[in-house]
C-alpha positions in Angstrom: -33.0 -37.7 -22.5 -32.8 -37.8 -18.5 -34.1 -35.2 -16.0 -34.1 -31.3 -16.3 -33.4 -31.0 -12.7 -30.3 -29.1 -12.0 -30.3 -28.1 -15.6 -31.1 -24.1 -16.4 -32.1 -23.7 -20.4 -30.2 -20.6 -22.0 -30.8 -19.6 -25.4 -28.3 -17.1 -27.6 -29.0 -14.9 -30.6 -25.3 -15.2 -32.6 -26.6 -12.8 -35.5 -27.5 -13.6 -38.9 -30.2 -15.5 -37.9 -28.4 -18.5 -35.8 -29.6 -19.6 -32.5 -27.9 -21.2 -30.0 -29.7 -23.2 -27.2 -27.5 -24.5 -24.3 -27.5 -25.8 -21.0 -26.0 -24.4 -17.6 -25.8 -26.9 -15.1 -26.8 -25.7 -11.4 -23.6 -27.2 -10.3 -21.6 -25.0 -12.0 -23.1 -22.0 -11.2 -22.7 -22.9 -7.4 -19.1 -23.3 -8.0 -18.7 -20.1 -9.6 -20.7 -18.5 -6.8 -18.5 -20.4 -4.4 -15.2 -19.3 -5.9 -16.8 -15.5 -5.9 -17.5 -15.4 -2.6 -13.4 -16.4 -1.9 -12.4 -13.1 -2.6 -12.9 -10.8 0.2 -15.1 -8.0 0.3 -12.5 -5.9 1.8 -11.4 -2.7 -0.1 -8.5 -1.2 -0.8 -8.6 1.2 1.4 -10.3 -1.0 4.1 -6.9 -3.4 4.0 -4.8 0.0 4.2 -6.8 1.1 7.5 -6.3 -2.1 8.9 -2.8 -2.1 8.2 -2.3 1.2 10.0 -4.3 -0.3 12.9 -2.4 -3.3 13.6 0.9 -1.1 13.7 -0.3 1.3 16.0 -1.6 -1.5 18.4 1.6 -3.2 17.6 -0.5 -6.6 16.8 1.7 -7.6 13.7 0.0 -10.9 13.2 -2.7 -8.5 12.2 -0.6 -7.2 9.8 0.9 -10.3 8.8 -1.7 -11.2 5.9 -2.2 -7.6 4.9 1.3 -7.7 2.9 1.7 -10.2 0.2 4.9 -12.7 0.2 6.5 -10.6 -2.2 5.9 -7.2 -1.3 8.2 -4.4 -1.6 8.5 -1.7 1.2 10.3 1.7 0.7 10.6 4.3 3.6 12.4 7.0 1.8 14.7 7.4 5.0 16.3 3.7 4.5 19.0 3.4 1.7 17.4 0.1 0.3 13.7 -0.9 0.2 12.7 -4.0 2.5 11.7 -6.6 0.5 9.6 -9.5 1.4 7.0 -9.9 3.8 10.0 -11.4 6.6 11.9 -8.5 6.0 8.7 -5.9 6.2 7.9 -7.5 9.5 11.1 -8.0 11.1 11.6 -3.9 10.4 8.0 -3.4 12.1 9.0 -5.7 15.2 12.3 -3.4 15.3 9.8 -0.5 15.1 7.8 -2.0 18.1 10.3 -2.6 20.3 12.1 1.1 20.4 8.8 3.0 19.7 6.2 3.4 22.4 2.6 2.8 21.8 2.0 6.2 23.0 3.2 7.2 19.5 0.2 6.6 16.7 -0.2 7.2 13.2 -3.6 9.2 12.8 -4.8 9.1 9.1 -5.7 12.9 7.6 -7.1 11.7 4.7 -7.1 8.5 2.3 -8.2 7.7 -1.1 -10.9 5.3 -1.7 -11.6 5.4 -5.3 -9.4 2.9 -6.4 -9.6 -1.1 -6.0 -5.8 -1.7 -6.5 -4.1 2.1 -5.2 -4.2 3.6 -2.1 -2.9 7.3 -1.1 -2.9 8.6 2.4 -1.8 11.6 4.3 -1.2 11.3 7.8 0.7 12.7 11.1 2.4 11.3 13.9 0.4 11.7 17.5 2.3 11.3 20.9 -0.3 10.6 23.7 -3.1 12.3 21.7 -0.9 15.4 20.7 0.7 16.3 17.4 4.0 15.0 17.2 6.3 17.6 15.8 7.8 17.6 12.2 5.5 14.3 11.7 3.3 14.6 8.7 4.4 12.3 6.1 2.4 10.6 3.0 2.5 7.4 1.8 1.4 5.3 -1.4 0.1 1.8 -1.7 -0.7 -0.7 -4.2 -2.5 -3.8 -3.9 -3.5 -7.2 -5.8 -6.0 -9.9 -4.8 -3.6 -12.8 -3.9 -5.2 -16.4 -3.3 -9.2 -14.6 -2.6 -7.0 -11.8 -0.2 -6.4 -8.2 -1.2 -3.0 -7.6 0.0 -0.4 -4.8 -0.1 2.2 -5.2 -3.1 4.3 -2.1 -2.6 4.3 0.7 -0.4 6.2 3.8 -0.3 6.5 6.3 2.7 8.1 9.8 2.6 8.0 11.9 6.2 8.0 15.7 6.4 11.8 16.8 7.1 12.9 18.2 10.6 15.1 21.0 8.7 13.2 23.2 6.2 15.8 25.1 4.2 13.3 26.3 2.2 14.6 29.0 -0.9 18.1 28.0 0.2 17.7 24.4 -1.3 16.2 26.1 -4.9 19.1 28.2 -5.0 21.6 25.7 -4.1 19.8 23.7 -6.6 20.1 26.5 -9.1 24.0 26.9 -8.4 24.5 23.3 -8.8 23.2 23.0 -12.2 24.3 26.0 -13.4 28.3 24.6 -12.5 27.3 21.5 -13.8 27.8 19.8 -10.9 26.3 15.8 -11.2 23.2 14.6 -10.2 24.4 12.9 -6.7 26.4 16.1 -5.9 23.4 17.9 -6.0 21.2 15.0 -4.3 24.0 15.5 -1.2 23.5 18.9 -1.0 19.8 19.0 -0.7 19.9 16.2 1.8 22.9 18.2 4.0 20.3 20.9 4.2 17.4 18.2 5.5 19.8 16.9 7.9 19.2 13.2 6.5 22.2 11.0 5.3 21.5 10.3 1.3 22.8 7.1 2.1 20.1 6.4 4.6 20.4 4.5 8.3 
């Protein structure tokens, strides 16, 4: 019959009086434990915090592995999303070249309950002081890829520099009343916000 060393005996009741005896090998349990240990212990919120820290430090190599190869990143200032890790990193390289390290993202609030989605409210500070019209909110979706929790989708929305308030609502109401198309309504709103609907 051989040695019992390395084996763990288990007994399962399958109902209707049927009892099944089976053996679990220590080696199988060890392999399972090893695979589980390869999965990152970072929470989704941890990954997003590291992402902001890397951008603030202009440390793009530390950001690279936080982004999945096929990640889609939408900054609503731009006309189209950045698709793929390479394109996203190129965007942040340009950001790092143009924007001083004195300008920093500061997280105001971050959600921590979900393992696959994170919401963040933030603002920018210049040398430790709040920067005008710099409040924003972001959404991140994450998945475990090859044992690492990575960002697979992100969207940024930033505070407008021009705030038309009630005027924007009045124009929207007028556009609807006159049966102007949705693109035309959007154009009217974007004109007040001082941002081209086609992005940069």
